[in-house]
C-alpha positions, 0 to 999 in steps of 0.5 A: 096290853099293847101299851105294856108291851110297848113299854117292855120294848122300850125297857129292853132297848134301854137295857141293851144300849149299854151292852151294845156300847160295850160291843161297839167298843170291843169292835172299834179296832181298825184293820191296822189296829187289829193287825197290831193286836194280832202281832202282839198276841201271836209274837209276845205270847210265844215267850211269856204271858201277855200284859194288859196294855193299861198295865204300863204307861206309854213311857213305860211301854216304849223301852219294853217294846224296843227290847222285845221287838229286837228279841222277837226279830220283828221289823219296823213295820211290825213294831209300829203296828204293835206300838199303835195297838198298845197306844190305842188301848191306853 
């Protein structure tokens, strides 16, 4: 029985590895990227739905972010933070 329990433990550890990998990926944001995500979510969602970063390419995001940054009256630092977050998700 101890041997069966040890095998069960190994199976559990293997089964948890992919989930743990997903959790790690979700928490990989640095404090700077987390700030950009927060700015994106809190400023952009005031006027319209949020788009998944992967919905557009980096080249498509550039003019969108410039235009929306002006409308939202975000400063250069805030825009750089949002842009870095979006780029990190592509």
